[in-house]
Residue, then its C-alpha position, 0 to 999 in steps of 0.5 A: a493504559p491496559g487493553e489499548k492498542e499502540k499505534y504505528a506509522i510505517h513507511p518505506e525504508g529510507k523514504k517519506l512519501l507512500y504510494l499506495g496501489g488501488l483500483y477506482r470505478l466511476r459509475p454513471g449518475e454517481p457523484c463520487a468514484e468508488f476505490v479500494i486499496l489493495t493489501r498483500p501478505a505483510s512484509e517481514s519488517v511489519a508482520f508483528l503488527h497485521d498479517r496484511m499490509p497495503v500494496i506500496l509502490p516504488e516511487e519509480r514505478i507509479h506511472d507503470w501502475l496507471n499503464p494498462e499494458l503491464p501485467l498486474s503481476d509484474l507490479l505486485t513483485a515490485t512492490e516495496k517490502r522493507m518498511q520502517f515503523r515508529t510509534a505514533 
């Protein structure tokens, strides 16, 4: 129908699971954690959808994401860039 947006499903090229980079914090006395999903400029493969996309971690780097000794900049440069998409 005119004016309706098309929905897309995206995932890393050749993979079925998506690991998103995010941050969380626990507040004393609060029952739930607060969290955010980090974003980055869109990769060329999905830029036609939006100018931003989530930080998507390669499966082999998910344990590194939890290591506070590693610089965040190293992890962000290792994010998945090639995306596949399909209409949902």
